[in-house]
Kinemage of the C-alpha trace (Angstrom):
@kinemage 1
@onewidth
@group {chain A} dominant
@subgroup {mainchain}
@vectorlist {calphas} color= white
{ca met a 1} P 110.890 93.256 120.128
{ca thr a 2} L 107.979 94.215 117.882
{ca his a 3} L 107.003 97.694 116.824
{ca asp a 4} L 104.147 99.199 114.873
{ca ala a 5} L 104.310 101.203 111.634
{ca thr a 6} L 104.952 104.436 113.498
{ca thr a 7} L 107.609 103.119 115.853
{ca pro a 8} L 111.051 102.548 114.327
{ca ala a 9} L 113.369 99.880 115.617
{ca ala a 10} L 115.253 100.860 118.742
{ca gly a 11} L 118.640 102.326 118.010
{ca ser a 12} L 117.740 103.327 114.457
{ca ala a 13} L 118.239 106.869 113.171
{ca ala a 14} L 114.465 107.310 113.120
{ca ala a 15} L 114.267 106.247 116.753
{ca ala a 16} L 116.582 109.142 117.510
{ca asn a 17} L 114.372 111.280 115.231
{ca gln a 18} L 117.301 111.962 112.933
{ca pro a 19} L 116.800 111.883 109.149
{ca leu a 20} L 119.100 109.625 107.180
{ca ser a 21} L 121.409 111.060 104.569
{ca ser a 22} L 121.169 109.540 101.113
{ca glu a 23} L 124.456 107.725 101.730
{ca gln a 24} L 123.198 106.269 105.019
{ca ala a 25} L 119.858 105.226 103.515
{ca arg a 26} L 121.375 103.602 100.444
{ca ala a 27} L 123.938 101.738 102.571
{ca leu a 28} L 121.243 99.927 104.572
{ca ser a 29} L 120.737 96.261 103.742
{ca glu a 30} L 117.237 94.878 103.270
{ca gln a 31} L 117.615 93.204 106.676
{ca gln a 32} L 118.402 96.590 108.244
{ca trp a 33} L 115.322 98.071 106.539
{ca arg a 34} L 113.235 95.200 107.958
{ca glu a 35} L 114.553 95.989 111.440
{ca arg a 36} L 113.955 99.715 110.994
{ca leu a 37} L 110.376 99.478 109.663
{ca ser a 38} L 107.244 97.633 110.708
{ca pro a 39} L 106.347 94.681 108.448
{ca glu a 40} L 103.508 96.735 106.905
{ca ala a 41} L 105.695 99.782 106.260
{ca tyr a 42} L 108.460 97.572 104.856
{ca gln a 43} L 106.016 95.969 102.406
{ca val a 44} L 104.868 99.375 101.127
{ca leu a 45} L 108.137 101.309 101.217
{ca arg a 46} L 110.658 98.657 100.184
{ca gln a 47} L 108.484 96.275 98.125
{ca ala a 48} L 106.224 98.853 96.404
{ca gly a 49} L 103.089 97.597 98.117
{ca thr a 50} L 99.844 99.492 98.586
{ca glu a 51} L 97.778 99.835 101.733
{ca arg a 52} L 94.027 99.376 101.462
{ca pro a 53} L 92.077 102.602 100.811
{ca tyr a 54} L 90.456 104.396 103.750
{ca thr a 55} L 92.606 102.493 106.263
{ca gly a 56} L 95.757 104.625 106.475
{ca glu a 57} L 96.572 107.005 109.267
{ca tyr a 58} L 96.566 110.171 107.115
{ca trp a 59} L 93.947 109.666 104.388
{ca asp a 60} L 91.526 112.115 106.042
{ca thr a 61} L 93.882 114.086 108.296
{ca glu a 62} L 93.427 117.841 108.089
{ca glu a 63} L 96.092 118.827 110.620
{ca ala a 64} L 98.716 121.385 109.598
{ca gly a 65} L 102.256 120.150 109.257
{ca thr a 66} L 104.948 118.544 107.141
{ca tyr a 67} L 104.869 115.005 105.758
{ca ser a 68} L 108.218 113.199 105.643
{ca cys a 69} L 109.339 109.856 104.263
{ca arg a 70} L 108.752 107.246 106.975
{ca ala a 71} L 111.882 105.370 105.881
{ca cys a 72} L 114.468 108.164 105.914
{ca gly a 73} L 112.865 111.353 107.269
{ca thr a 74} L 113.163 113.486 104.112
{ca glu a 75} L 110.468 116.187 104.002
{ca leu a 76} L 108.233 115.508 101.002
{ca phe a 77} L 104.859 117.281 101.281
{ca thr a 78} L 103.110 119.909 103.379
{ca ser a 79} L 99.534 120.019 104.564
{ca thr a 80} L 98.988 123.165 102.458
{ca thr a 81} L 99.138 120.998 99.294
{ca lys a 82} L 97.000 118.167 100.710
{ca phe a 83} L 93.447 117.879 99.394
{ca asp a 84} L 90.487 115.522 99.563
{ca ala a 85} L 90.484 113.489 96.360
{ca arg a 86} L 87.907 111.032 97.773
{ca cys a 87} L 90.213 108.142 96.879
{ca gly a 88} L 91.048 106.778 100.338
{ca trp a 89} L 94.731 107.743 100.363
{ca pro a 90} L 96.451 111.019 101.284
{ca ser a 91} L 96.488 113.210 98.174
{ca phe a 92} L 98.733 116.189 97.468
{ca tyr a 93} L 98.975 118.421 94.417
{ca ala a 94} L 102.733 119.102 94.714
{ca pro a 95} L 105.800 117.979 96.668
{ca thr a 96} L 107.785 120.463 98.765
{ca asp a 97} L 110.645 120.102 96.274
{ca asn a 98} L 110.400 118.185 92.992
{ca asp a 99} L 114.024 117.029 93.427
{ca arg a 100} L 112.936 115.000 96.471
{ca ile a 101} L 110.763 112.758 94.279
{ca thr a 102} L 111.871 110.189 91.682
{ca tyr a 103} L 109.367 109.428 88.918
{ca ile a 104} L 109.258 105.944 87.372
{ca glu a 105} L 106.908 104.766 84.617
{ca asp a 106} L 104.950 101.803 86.005
{ca his a 107} L 103.273 99.280 83.688
{ca ser a 108} L 101.979 96.933 86.404
{ca leu a 109} L 98.318 95.987 86.818
{ca gly a 110} L 97.652 96.305 83.066
{ca met a 111} L 97.900 100.104 83.011
{ca thr a 112} L 100.488 102.832 82.706
{ca arg a 113} L 101.024 104.925 85.824
{ca val a 114} L 103.843 107.001 87.261
{ca glu a 115} L 105.290 105.642 90.480
{ca val a 116} L 106.767 108.149 92.923
{ca arg a 117} L 109.703 107.282 95.171
{ca cys a 118} L 111.678 109.198 97.750
{ca ser a 119} L 114.811 110.424 95.965
{ca asn a 120} L 116.823 110.203 99.171
{ca cys a 121} L 116.278 106.513 100.032
{ca asp a 122} L 114.514 105.122 96.930
{ca ser a 123} L 111.465 104.025 98.942
{ca his a 124} L 108.067 103.639 97.261
{ca leu a 125} L 105.583 106.372 98.167
{ca gly a 126} L 102.687 105.860 95.769
{ca his a 127} L 101.755 107.207 92.321
{ca val a 128} L 101.066 110.555 90.680
{ca phe a 129} L 98.153 111.083 88.306
{ca ala a 130} L 97.544 114.010 85.941
{ca gly a 131} L 94.500 115.410 84.206
{ca glu a 132} L 91.833 114.142 86.594
{ca gly a 133} L 90.114 117.524 86.759
{ca phe a 134} L 90.732 118.389 90.397
{ca asp a 135} L 90.588 122.109 91.162
{ca thr a 136} L 94.234 122.362 92.233
{ca pro a 137} L 97.042 124.610 90.960
{ca thr a 138} L 98.867 121.725 89.242
{ca asp a 139} L 96.077 119.335 88.131
{ca leu a 140} L 98.230 116.580 89.668
{ca arg a 141} L 97.266 114.083 92.355
{ca tyr a 142} L 100.109 112.523 94.315
{ca cys a 143} L 98.322 109.489 95.750
{ca ile a 144} L 100.568 108.483 98.664
{ca asn a 145} L 100.374 105.581 101.093
{ca ser a 146} L 100.011 106.702 104.715
{ca leu a 147} L 102.546 104.011 105.624
{ca ser a 148} L 105.094 105.916 103.509
{ca leu a 149} L 104.689 109.087 105.555
{ca asn a 150} L 105.181 110.612 108.987
{ca leu a 151} L 103.380 113.833 109.854
{ca thr a 152} L 105.148 116.434 111.946
{ca lys a 153} L 102.400 118.726 113.159
{ca ser a 154} L 103.051 122.444 113.032
{ca asp a 155} L 102.677 124.576 116.146
{ca asn a 156} L 100.099 126.799 114.478
């Protein structure tokens, strides 16, 4: 059976719409992650890939709601901190809780960046950049792959 980036493998915790605990997420083998995620989501979340700009599901979404990790279901960002950075990826100026994000210095591609990962399941989300001059409360831009996220729309 095949499934797209938004449809988890049948029988998985995501299929039942249940978030994974850290213990459950960290106990999954890479094969189980491959079964749980689409090939595109697996490449981004588990292999630190990047989707092409302006192609992701949420880069220009303005709907109200909560963004969760596509791999484990942990709530990471809200639409109230999302802004248009004109970069082609969903951008946020702050996570819902800083403890839900792991920060890793990244020296790939001949530059120094800060990679952001889900603290619950250690999946790659994107990068955070500081000092770019955006008119936001934090002067941070969390540049996140749409394939790393699921949006739960609010009722409002």
